[in-house]
C-alpha positions in Angstrom: 24.6 12.1 36.3 23.8 14.0 39.5 23.2 12.3 42.7 19.9 12.6 44.2 16.5 13.9 43.3 13.5 12.1 42.1 13.2 14.5 39.1 16.6 13.2 37.8 15.4 9.6 37.9 12.0 10.3 36.2 13.7 12.1 33.4 15.5 8.8 32.5 12.2 6.8 32.3 11.3 5.7 28.8 7.7 4.5 28.2 8.0 1.0 26.7 5.9 -1.9 25.5 6.6 -5.6 25.3 4.8 -7.3 22.4 4.6 -11.0 22.1 2.7 -12.5 19.2 2.9 -15.7 17.1 4.1 -15.4 13.5 1.7 -16.1 10.7 2.6 -19.6 9.7 4.6 -19.8 6.5 3.8 -16.3 5.4 6.6 -13.8 5.9 4.8 -10.8 4.4 1.8 -11.2 6.7 4.1 -11.8 9.7 6.0 -8.6 9.0 2.7 -6.7 8.6 1.6 -8.1 11.9 4.8 -6.9 13.6 4.4 -3.5 12.0 0.8 -3.2 13.1 1.6 -4.2 16.7 4.6 -1.8 16.8 2.4 1.0 15.5 -0.2 0.3 18.1 2.4 0.4 20.9 3.8 3.6 19.6 0.3 5.1 19.5 0.0 4.4 23.2 3.1 6.5 23.8 5.7 3.8 23.9 9.1 5.0 22.8 10.7 1.6 23.1 9.1 -1.6 21.7 10.5 -5.0 22.5 9.3 -7.8 20.3 9.5 -11.4 21.5 8.8 -14.6 19.7 8.5 -18.2 20.6 9.6 -20.8 18.0 8.0 -24.2 18.1 10.6 -26.6 16.8 7.8 -29.2 16.2 6.3 -26.8 13.7 9.6 -26.8 11.8 9.7 -30.6 11.7 6.1 -30.7 10.5 6.9 -28.2 7.7 9.6 -30.5 6.4 7.0 -33.2 5.8 5.0 -30.7 3.7 7.9 -29.8 1.5 7.9 -31.9 -1.6 11.0 -31.1 -3.7 10.5 -33.9 -6.3 7.1 -35.5 -5.5 4.2 -34.5 -7.8 6.4 -32.2 -9.9 8.1 -35.3 -11.3 4.8 -37.0 -12.3 4.0 -36.2 -15.9 0.3 -37.2 -15.3 -0.1 -34.5 -12.7 2.3 -31.7 -13.7 3.3 -30.5 -17.1 5.5 -27.5 -18.0 5.2 -26.0 -21.4 7.6 -23.4 -22.7 6.8 -21.3 -25.8 10.3 -20.6 -27.0 9.9 -18.7 -30.4 10.4 -14.9 -30.0 7.3 -12.8 -30.0 6.7 -9.4 -31.4 5.7 -6.8 -28.8 3.6 -4.9 -31.3 0.8 -6.3 -33.4 -0.8 -4.7 -36.4 -4.6 -4.8 -36.2 -6.5 -4.4 -39.5 
């Protein structure tokens, strides 16, 4: 690096963007699409470096645990019933 001129310094400047957005709750595909859209918008405005920041709310994680029901209504036969049709099926059928 040479010592001195303003031209040397300006050649090192990289246009950047800082993007901060909340995730889409409990929806990873929509969250990733949101990140992609925001990054594309930043790049369209000439940013060559995009920094993504996120804030995690630990209270949301705790609330989500209360929504998770690993055995609840799935173990109630009056609410949930799983039927499995086991006999093999023919892929082709002859139509008369």
